[in-house]
All heavy atoms as TSV, in Angstrom:
chain	resi	resn	atom	element	x	y	z
A	1	MET	N	N	124.988	95.271	84.143
A	1	MET	CA	C	124.367	93.950	84.067
A	1	MET	C	C	124.173	93.387	85.474
A	1	MET	O	O	123.151	92.768	85.739
A	1	MET	CB	C	125.257	93.041	83.209
A	1	MET	CG	C	124.654	91.720	82.928
A	1	MET	SD	S	123.199	91.922	81.914
A	1	MET	CE	C	122.954	90.314	81.345
A	2	LYS	N	N	125.164	93.605	86.328
A	2	LYS	CA	C	125.068	93.077	87.686
A	2	LYS	C	C	123.864	93.685	88.417
A	2	LYS	O	O	123.136	92.980	89.112
A	2	LYS	CB	C	126.359	93.360	88.439
A	2	LYS	CG	C	126.401	92.786	89.826
A	2	LYS	CD	C	127.740	93.068	90.471
A	2	LYS	CE	C	127.750	92.538	91.887
A	2	LYS	NZ	N	129.013	92.806	92.556
A	3	GLU	N	N	123.637	94.983	88.221
A	3	GLU	CA	C	122.501	95.657	88.863
A	3	GLU	C	C	121.172	95.106	88.337
A	3	GLU	O	O	120.224	94.935	89.077
A	3	GLU	CB	C	122.588	97.170	88.633
A	3	GLU	CG	C	121.522	97.957	89.348
A	3	GLU	CD	C	121.569	97.814	90.868
A	3	GLU	OE1	O	122.680	97.672	91.414
A	3	GLU	OE2	O	120.497	97.830	91.487
A	4	PHE	N	N	121.139	94.812	87.046
A	4	PHE	CA	C	119.922	94.230	86.471
A	4	PHE	C	C	119.625	92.869	87.103
A	4	PHE	O	O	118.489	92.583	87.473
A	4	PHE	CB	C	120.070	94.078	84.959
A	4	PHE	CG	C	118.954	93.289	84.327
A	4	PHE	CD1	C	117.693	93.848	84.191
A	4	PHE	CD2	C	119.162	91.997	83.883
A	4	PHE	CE1	C	116.652	93.122	83.613
A	4	PHE	CE2	C	118.133	91.270	83.307
A	4	PHE	CZ	C	116.879	91.834	83.177
A	5	LEU	N	N	120.633	92.032	87.230
A	5	LEU	CA	C	120.436	90.706	87.813
A	5	LEU	C	C	120.120	90.781	89.304
A	5	LEU	O	O	119.409	89.939	89.830
A	5	LEU	CB	C	121.675	89.834	87.576
A	5	LEU	CG	C	121.947	89.475	86.114
A	5	LEU	CD1	C	123.270	88.737	85.997
A	5	LEU	CD2	C	120.821	88.679	85.511
A	6	TYR	N	N	120.645	91.794	89.979
A	6	TYR	CA	C	120.401	91.976	91.414
A	6	TYR	C	C	118.985	92.489	91.682
A	6	TYR	O	O	118.383	92.173	92.695
A	6	TYR	CB	C	121.453	92.926	91.982
A	6	TYR	CG	C	121.363	93.117	93.471
A	6	TYR	CD1	C	121.548	92.046	94.338
A	6	TYR	CD2	C	121.087	94.360	94.009
A	6	TYR	CE1	C	121.464	92.224	95.708
A	6	TYR	CE2	C	121.007	94.548	95.376
A	6	TYR	CZ	C	121.188	93.476	96.224
A	6	TYR	OH	O	121.103	93.650	97.572
A	7	MET	N	N	118.457	93.294	90.776
A	7	MET	CA	C	117.089	93.823	90.818
A	7	MET	C	C	116.772	94.548	92.117
A	7	MET	O	O	115.699	94.373	92.699
A	7	MET	CB	C	116.077	92.727	90.568
A	7	MET	CG	C	116.256	92.048	89.263
A	7	MET	SD	S	114.718	91.747	88.476
A	7	MET	CE	C	115.260	91.198	86.898
A	8	GLY	N	N	117.677	95.348	92.569
A	8	GLY	CA	C	117.432	96.174	93.746
A	8	GLY	C	C	117.188	95.380	95.020
A	8	GLY	O	O	116.481	95.840	95.919
A	9	GLY	N	N	117.747	94.197	95.126
A	9	GLY	CA	C	117.593	93.383	96.322
A	9	GLY	C	C	116.446	92.387	96.240
A	9	GLY	O	O	116.242	91.592	97.150
A	10	TYR	N	N	115.672	92.426	95.174
A	10	TYR	CA	C	114.521	91.539	95.036
A	10	TYR	C	C	114.763	90.427	94.012
A	10	TYR	O	O	113.815	89.801	93.541
A	10	TYR	CB	C	113.285	92.338	94.623
A	10	TYR	CG	C	112.873	93.339	95.659
A	10	TYR	CD1	C	113.178	94.690	95.521
A	10	TYR	CD2	C	112.185	92.939	96.789
A	10	TYR	CE1	C	112.807	95.612	96.472
A	10	TYR	CE2	C	111.805	93.845	97.753
A	10	TYR	CZ	C	112.115	95.182	97.593
A	10	TYR	OH	O	111.741	96.082	98.550
A	11	ALA	N	N	115.995	90.174	93.677
A	11	ALA	CA	C	116.324	89.216	92.623
A	11	ALA	C	C	115.763	87.828	92.906
A	11	ALA	O	O	115.210	87.180	92.011
A	11	ALA	CB	C	117.835	89.139	92.427
A	12	PHE	N	N	115.859	87.361	94.150
A	12	PHE	CA	C	115.383	86.017	94.470
A	12	PHE	C	C	113.899	85.881	94.143
A	12	PHE	O	O	113.470	84.920	93.504
A	12	PHE	CB	C	115.628	85.697	95.941
A	12	PHE	CG	C	115.041	84.371	96.360
A	12	PHE	CD1	C	115.648	83.194	95.996
A	12	PHE	CD2	C	113.862	84.312	97.096
A	12	PHE	CE1	C	115.114	81.962	96.365
A	12	PHE	CE2	C	113.314	83.110	97.463
A	12	PHE	CZ	C	113.944	81.933	97.103
A	13	TYR	N	N	113.105	86.861	94.553
A	13	TYR	CA	C	111.659	86.801	94.335
A	13	TYR	C	C	111.306	86.945	92.855
A	13	TYR	O	O	110.430	86.247	92.350
A	13	TYR	CB	C	110.960	87.871	95.157
A	13	TYR	CG	C	111.274	87.766	96.626
A	13	TYR	CD1	C	112.125	88.671	97.243
A	13	TYR	CD2	C	110.748	86.732	97.386
A	13	TYR	CE1	C	112.433	88.564	98.587
A	13	TYR	CE2	C	111.044	86.609	98.731
A	13	TYR	CZ	C	111.892	87.527	99.323
A	13	TYR	OH	O	112.195	87.403	100.643
A	14	VAL	N	N	112.007	87.847	92.188
A	14	VAL	CA	C	111.725	88.078	90.768
A	14	VAL	C	C	112.095	86.862	89.943
A	14	VAL	O	O	111.284	86.370	89.145
A	14	VAL	CB	C	112.481	89.331	90.269
A	14	VAL	CG1	C	112.367	89.478	88.767
A	14	VAL	CG2	C	111.971	90.581	90.965
A	15	TRP	N	N	113.311	86.350	90.119
A	15	TRP	CA	C	113.746	85.212	89.312
A	15	TRP	C	C	112.979	83.941	89.668
A	15	TRP	O	O	112.718	83.102	88.796
A	15	TRP	CB	C	115.250	85.009	89.425
A	15	TRP	CG	C	116.008	86.143	88.793
A	15	TRP	CD1	C	116.814	87.036	89.423
A	15	TRP	CD2	C	115.992	86.517	87.410
A	15	TRP	NE1	N	117.307	87.934	88.515
A	15	TRP	CE2	C	116.828	87.649	87.274
A	15	TRP	CE3	C	115.364	86.019	86.283
A	15	TRP	CZ2	C	117.035	88.273	86.046
A	15	TRP	CZ3	C	115.573	86.643	85.060
A	15	TRP	CH2	C	116.393	87.749	84.955
A	16	THR	N	N	112.591	83.808	90.932
A	16	THR	CA	C	111.763	82.658	91.311
A	16	THR	C	C	110.408	82.722	90.628
A	16	THR	O	O	109.904	81.719	90.115
A	16	THR	CB	C	111.588	82.605	92.839
A	16	THR	OG1	O	112.871	82.534	93.451
A	16	THR	CG2	C	110.773	81.399	93.255
A	17	SER	N	N	109.815	83.905	90.586
A	17	SER	CA	C	108.509	84.031	89.932
A	17	SER	C	C	108.631	83.808	88.428
A	17	SER	O	O	107.743	83.202	87.809
A	17	SER	CB	C	107.868	85.377	90.237
A	17	SER	OG	O	108.652	86.429	89.751
A	18	TYR	N	N	109.722	84.270	87.826
A	18	TYR	CA	C	109.945	83.972	86.408
A	18	TYR	C	C	110.083	82.467	86.183
A	18	TYR	O	O	109.538	81.917	85.226
A	18	TYR	CB	C	111.216	84.661	85.892
A	18	TYR	CG	C	111.038	86.103	85.479
A	18	TYR	CD1	C	111.997	87.052	85.811
A	18	TYR	CD2	C	109.940	86.526	84.752
A	18	TYR	CE1	C	111.859	88.375	85.439
A	18	TYR	CE2	C	109.785	87.837	84.365
A	18	TYR	CZ	C	110.750	88.758	84.716
A	18	TYR	OH	O	110.607	90.056	84.340
A	19	GLY	N	N	110.805	81.807	87.055
A	19	GLY	CA	C	110.982	80.362	86.935
A	19	GLY	C	C	109.680	79.597	87.082
A	19	GLY	O	O	109.400	78.670	86.317
A	20	ILE	N	N	108.869	80.001	88.052
A	20	ILE	CA	C	107.578	79.338	88.249
A	20	ILE	C	C	106.671	79.571	87.046
A	20	ILE	O	O	106.003	78.644	86.570
A	20	ILE	CB	C	106.920	79.820	89.552
A	20	ILE	CG1	C	107.706	79.299	90.752
A	20	ILE	CG2	C	105.465	79.383	89.631
A	20	ILE	CD1	C	107.287	79.908	92.073
A	21	ALA	N	N	106.657	80.799	86.538
A	21	ALA	CA	C	105.827	81.097	85.362
A	21	ALA	C	C	106.284	80.274	84.162
A	21	ALA	O	O	105.441	79.735	83.422
A	21	ALA	CB	C	105.901	82.586	85.044
A	22	MET	N	N	107.581	80.141	83.973
A	22	MET	CA	C	108.095	79.343	82.858
A	22	MET	C	C	107.737	77.869	83.025
A	22	MET	O	O	107.354	77.200	82.069
A	22	MET	CB	C	109.615	79.508	82.750
A	22	MET	CG	C	110.207	78.830	81.542
A	22	MET	SD	S	109.571	79.421	79.966
A	22	MET	CE	C	110.163	81.094	79.975
A	23	ALA	N	N	107.816	77.367	84.253
A	23	ALA	CA	C	107.453	75.968	84.508
A	23	ALA	C	C	105.980	75.729	84.202
A	23	ALA	O	O	105.618	74.713	83.590
A	23	ALA	CB	C	107.759	75.601	85.955
A	24	VAL	N	N	105.122	76.659	84.592
A	24	VAL	CA	C	103.685	76.525	84.317
A	24	VAL	C	C	103.429	76.535	82.814
A	24	VAL	O	O	102.632	75.734	82.303
A	24	VAL	CB	C	102.892	77.640	85.026
A	24	VAL	CG1	C	101.460	77.706	84.529
A	24	VAL	CG2	C	102.919	77.438	86.528
A	25	LEU	N	N	104.092	77.417	82.083
A	25	LEU	CA	C	103.914	77.465	80.632
A	25	LEU	C	C	104.360	76.157	79.976
A	25	LEU	O	O	103.681	75.637	79.081
A	25	LEU	CB	C	104.698	78.638	80.041
A	25	LEU	CG	C	104.127	80.018	80.347
A	25	LEU	CD1	C	105.094	81.094	79.853
A	25	LEU	CD2	C	102.770	80.199	79.722
A	26	ILE	N	N	105.477	75.621	80.414
A	26	ILE	CA	C	105.973	74.366	79.840
A	26	ILE	C	C	105.021	73.220	80.165
A	26	ILE	O	O	104.706	72.399	79.293
A	26	ILE	CB	C	107.402	74.082	80.331
A	26	ILE	CG1	C	108.361	75.090	79.709
A	26	ILE	CG2	C	107.829	72.658	80.009
A	26	ILE	CD1	C	109.754	75.074	80.278
A	27	ILE	N	N	104.535	73.175	81.402
A	27	ILE	CA	C	103.584	72.128	81.790
A	27	ILE	C	C	102.313	72.239	80.968
A	27	ILE	O	O	101.753	71.229	80.529
A	27	ILE	CB	C	103.292	72.198	83.302
A	27	ILE	CG1	C	104.511	71.720	84.079
A	27	ILE	CG2	C	102.064	71.393	83.674
A	27	ILE	CD1	C	104.443	71.990	85.571
A	28	ASN	N	N	101.860	73.474	80.716
A	28	ASN	CA	C	100.657	73.678	79.909
A	28	ASN	C	C	100.850	73.274	78.460
A	28	ASN	O	O	99.873	73.063	77.739
A	28	ASN	CB	C	100.202	75.136	79.979
A	28	ASN	CG	C	99.406	75.431	81.219
A	28	ASN	OD1	O	98.754	74.557	81.764
A	28	ASN	ND2	N	99.458	76.662	81.660
A	29	LEU	N	N	102.066	73.160	78.010
A	29	LEU	CA	C	102.345	72.660	76.665
A	29	LEU	C	C	102.504	71.145	76.642
A	29	LEU	O	O	101.979	70.473	75.760
A	29	LEU	CB	C	103.626	73.293	76.113
A	29	LEU	CG	C	103.518	74.726	75.637
A	29	LEU	CD1	C	104.905	75.266	75.320
A	29	LEU	CD2	C	102.635	74.806	74.419
A	30	VAL	N	N	103.219	70.605	77.608
A	30	VAL	CA	C	103.596	69.192	77.584
A	30	VAL	C	C	102.436	68.265	77.960
A	30	VAL	O	O	102.216	67.252	77.291
A	30	VAL	CB	C	104.817	68.957	78.510
A	30	VAL	CG1	C	105.101	67.490	78.689
A	30	VAL	CG2	C	106.021	69.683	77.961
A	31	LEU	N	N	101.701	68.585	79.009
A	31	LEU	CA	C	100.636	67.691	79.470
A	31	LEU	C	C	99.545	67.444	78.420
A	31	LEU	O	O	99.181	66.287	78.192
A	31	LEU	CB	C	100.022	68.203	80.767
A	31	LEU	CG	C	100.890	68.042	82.012
A	31	LEU	CD1	C	100.159	68.585	83.239
A	31	LEU	CD2	C	101.276	66.611	82.226
A	32	PRO	N	N	99.018	68.460	77.751
A	32	PRO	CA	C	98.005	68.177	76.724
A	32	PRO	C	C	98.526	67.335	75.571
A	32	PRO	O	O	97.789	66.512	75.012
A	32	PRO	CB	C	97.587	69.564	76.234
A	32	PRO	CG	C	97.917	70.480	77.342
A	32	PRO	CD	C	99.136	69.897	77.987
A	33	ILE	N	N	99.799	67.495	75.220
A	33	ILE	CA	C	100.371	66.674	74.143
A	33	ILE	C	C	100.384	65.212	74.561
A	33	ILE	O	O	100.012	64.322	73.789
A	33	ILE	CB	C	101.783	67.178	73.781
A	33	ILE	CG1	C	101.692	68.552	73.121
A	33	ILE	CG2	C	102.503	66.188	72.879
A	33	ILE	CD1	C	103.021	69.249	72.946
A	34	GLY	N	N	100.790	64.940	75.792
A	34	GLY	CA	C	100.789	63.560	76.290
A	34	GLY	C	C	99.390	62.984	76.385
A	34	GLY	O	O	99.165	61.820	76.034
A	35	ARG	N	N	98.452	63.782	76.854
A	35	ARG	CA	C	97.069	63.310	76.942
A	35	ARG	C	C	96.507	62.995	75.562
A	35	ARG	O	O	95.794	62.010	75.377
A	35	ARG	CB	C	96.198	64.359	77.627
A	35	ARG	CG	C	96.447	64.452	79.091
A	35	ARG	CD	C	95.525	65.457	79.727
A	35	ARG	NE	N	95.885	65.649	81.124
A	35	ARG	CZ	C	95.789	66.776	81.766
A	35	ARG	NH1	N	95.324	67.851	81.162
A	35	ARG	NH2	N	96.139	66.862	83.024
A	36	ARG	N	N	96.834	63.831	74.587
A	36	ARG	CA	C	96.343	63.602	73.219
A	36	ARG	C	C	96.903	62.295	72.670
A	36	ARG	O	O	96.178	61.513	72.053
A	36	ARG	CB	C	96.751	64.770	72.327
A	36	ARG	CG	C	96.275	64.636	70.905
A	36	ARG	CD	C	96.663	65.869	70.082
A	36	ARG	NE	N	96.120	65.796	68.757
A	36	ARG	CZ	C	96.776	65.295	67.718
A	36	ARG	NH1	N	97.997	64.830	67.865
A	36	ARG	NH2	N	96.214	65.253	66.526
A	37	ARG	N	N	98.188	62.057	72.888
A	37	ARG	CA	C	98.792	60.809	72.405
A	37	ARG	C	C	98.133	59.597	73.042
A	37	ARG	O	O	97.844	58.612	72.368
A	37	ARG	CB	C	100.286	60.798	72.708
A	37	ARG	CG	C	101.078	61.683	71.805
A	37	ARG	CD	C	102.538	61.578	72.091
A	37	ARG	NE	N	103.282	62.490	71.222
A	37	ARG	CZ	C	104.511	62.862	71.420
A	37	ARG	NH1	N	105.176	62.404	72.468
A	37	ARG	NH2	N	105.110	63.696	70.608
A	38	ARG	N	N	97.894	59.678	74.376
A	38	ARG	CA	C	97.237	58.551	75.049
A	38	ARG	C	C	95.816	58.356	74.549
A	38	ARG	O	O	95.359	57.221	74.349
A	38	ARG	CB	C	97.238	58.762	76.559
A	38	ARG	CG	C	98.544	58.316	77.184
A	38	ARG	CD	C	98.507	58.423	78.696
A	38	ARG	NE	N	99.164	59.698	79.024
A	38	ARG	CZ	C	98.653	60.656	79.779
A	38	ARG	NH1	N	97.481	60.506	80.330
A	38	ARG	NH2	N	99.314	61.767	80.005
A	39	LEU	N	N	95.097	59.447	74.327
A	39	LEU	CA	C	93.726	59.360	73.833
A	39	LEU	C	C	93.683	58.741	72.444
A	39	LEU	O	O	92.866	57.851	72.179
A	39	LEU	CB	C	93.085	60.751	73.804
A	39	LEU	CG	C	91.672	60.829	73.242
A	39	LEU	CD1	C	90.713	60.016	74.107
A	39	LEU	CD2	C	91.220	62.275	73.156
A	40	LEU	N	N	94.580	59.171	71.557
A	40	LEU	CA	C	94.613	58.602	70.208
A	40	LEU	C	C	94.986	57.123	70.237
A	40	LEU	O	O	94.423	56.323	69.479
A	40	LEU	CB	C	95.591	59.388	69.330
A	40	LEU	CG	C	95.148	60.806	68.969
A	40	LEU	CD1	C	96.250	61.519	68.204
A	40	LEU	CD2	C	93.857	60.796	68.181
A	41	ALA	N	N	95.909	56.750	71.094
A	41	ALA	CA	C	96.282	55.338	71.212
A	41	ALA	C	C	95.107	54.522	71.743
A	41	ALA	O	O	94.852	53.407	71.265
A	41	ALA	CB	C	97.490	55.183	72.130
A	42	ASP	N	N	94.380	55.067	72.703
A	42	ASP	CA	C	93.204	54.380	73.249
A	42	ASP	C	C	92.116	54.216	72.190
A	42	ASP	O	O	91.522	53.155	72.063
A	42	ASP	CB	C	92.667	55.157	74.446
A	42	ASP	CG	C	91.583	54.407	75.174
A	42	ASP	OD1	O	91.712	53.178	75.354
A	42	ASP	OD2	O	90.588	55.063	75.578
A	43	ILE	N	N	91.882	55.260	71.410
A	43	ILE	CA	C	90.884	55.180	70.340
A	43	ILE	C	C	91.293	54.141	69.306
A	43	ILE	O	O	90.465	53.344	68.851
A	43	ILE	CB	C	90.676	56.567	69.693
A	43	ILE	CG1	C	89.981	57.507	70.673
A	43	ILE	CG2	C	89.882	56.453	68.401
A	43	ILE	CD1	C	89.947	58.948	70.227
A	44	ALA	N	N	92.560	54.124	68.931
A	44	ALA	CA	C	93.039	53.140	67.950
A	44	ALA	C	C	92.902	51.724	68.499
A	44	ALA	O	O	92.493	50.805	67.774
A	44	ALA	CB	C	94.492	53.439	67.594
A	45	ARG	N	N	93.212	51.528	69.774
A	45	ARG	CA	C	93.084	50.214	70.398
A	45	ARG	C	C	91.624	49.757	70.402
A	45	ARG	O	O	91.311	48.609	70.048
A	45	ARG	CB	C	93.649	50.268	71.815
A	45	ARG	CG	C	93.797	48.958	72.487
A	45	ARG	CD	C	94.546	49.017	73.821
A	45	ARG	NE	N	94.358	50.241	74.597
A	45	ARG	CZ	C	95.276	51.222	74.716
A	45	ARG	NH1	N	96.442	51.119	74.106
A	45	ARG	NH2	N	95.034	52.293	75.444
A	46	LYS	N	N	90.715	50.655	70.736
A	46	LYS	CA	C	89.286	50.311	70.748
A	46	LYS	C	C	88.785	50.018	69.338
A	46	LYS	O	O	87.964	49.118	69.141
A	46	LYS	CB	C	88.484	51.434	71.380
A	46	LYS	CG	C	88.656	51.514	72.870
A	46	LYS	CD	C	87.847	52.648	73.464
A	46	LYS	CE	C	88.086	52.733	74.967
A	46	LYS	NZ	N	87.334	53.834	75.574
A	47	ALA	N	N	89.289	50.751	68.349
A	47	ALA	CA	C	88.876	50.506	66.964
A	47	ALA	C	C	89.360	49.137	66.492
A	47	ALA	O	O	88.627	48.418	65.802
A	47	ALA	CB	C	89.421	51.603	66.056
A	48	ARG	N	N	90.594	48.760	66.858
A	48	ARG	CA	C	91.102	47.427	66.482
A	48	ARG	C	C	90.265	46.330	67.128
A	48	ARG	O	O	89.937	45.329	66.490
A	48	ARG	CB	C	92.568	47.289	66.888
A	48	ARG	CG	C	93.523	47.990	65.967
A	48	ARG	CD	C	94.972	47.594	66.220
A	48	ARG	NE	N	95.401	47.862	67.585
A	48	ARG	CZ	C	95.983	48.998	67.986
A	48	ARG	NH1	N	96.181	49.970	67.132
A	48	ARG	NH2	N	96.358	49.160	69.234
A	49	ARG	N	N	89.904	46.508	68.416
A	49	ARG	CA	C	89.064	45.523	69.099
A	49	ARG	C	C	87.697	45.412	68.427
A	49	ARG	O	O	87.172	44.309	68.251
A	49	ARG	CB	C	88.851	45.922	70.555
A	49	ARG	CG	C	89.919	45.422	71.450
A	49	ARG	CD	C	89.502	45.621	72.883
A	49	ARG	NE	N	90.637	46.165	73.618
A	49	ARG	CZ	C	90.586	47.020	74.589
A	49	ARG	NH1	N	89.427	47.469	75.011
A	49	ARG	NH2	N	91.668	47.429	75.199
A	50	ALA	N	N	87.130	46.547	68.029
A	50	ALA	CA	C	85.809	46.541	67.401
A	50	ALA	C	C	85.865	45.834	66.052
A	50	ALA	O	O	84.935	45.109	65.692
A	50	ALA	CB	C	85.307	47.969	67.237
A	51	ARG	N	N	86.963	46.028	65.305
A	51	ARG	CA	C	87.097	45.356	64.006
A	51	ARG	C	C	87.255	43.866	64.179
A	51	ARG	O	O	86.738	43.077	63.389
A	51	ARG	CB	C	88.293	45.927	63.257
A	51	ARG	CG	C	87.939	47.155	62.438
A	51	ARG	CD	C	89.079	47.567	61.529
A	51	ARG	NE	N	89.655	48.775	62.145
A	51	ARG	CZ	C	90.945	48.935	62.402
A	51	ARG	NH1	N	91.813	48.005	62.101
A	51	ARG	NH2	N	91.381	50.025	62.961
A	52	ARG	N	N	87.976	43.421	65.218
A	52	ARG	CA	C	88.176	41.999	65.455
A	52	ARG	C	C	86.884	41.302	65.880
A	52	ARG	O	O	86.634	40.165	65.515
A	52	ARG	CB	C	89.226	41.768	66.523
A	52	ARG	CG	C	90.630	41.844	65.986
A	52	ARG	CD	C	91.611	41.408	67.020
A	52	ARG	NE	N	92.555	42.512	67.219
A	52	ARG	CZ	C	93.132	42.834	68.347
A	52	ARG	NH1	N	92.883	42.159	69.427
A	52	ARG	NH2	N	93.958	43.839	68.413
A	53	SER	N	N	86.076	41.997	66.681
A	53	SER	CA	C	84.869	41.363	67.199
A	53	SER	C	C	83.717	41.388	66.210
A	53	SER	O	O	82.725	40.694	66.395
A	53	SER	CB	C	84.434	42.052	68.505
A	53	SER	OG	O	84.051	43.385	68.247
A	54	SER	N	N	83.844	42.158	65.142
A	54	SER	CA	C	82.745	42.247	64.153
A	54	SER	C	C	82.755	41.105	63.194
A	54	SER	O	O	83.622	40.462	62.850
A	54	SER	CB	C	82.854	43.530	63.349
A	54	SER	OG	O	82.784	44.648	64.171
């Protein structure tokens, strides 16, 4: 197990690249969800304003 984690002396580069890839994947999941929530809230707010002004 120790040899696997050491990765022949390249552990820092390998684990750093795994970490960066994981961070990118998580960001690609989280940001669109937040944008969708904001967009839906904005649409609902505009619809309420349109109903009030009609």
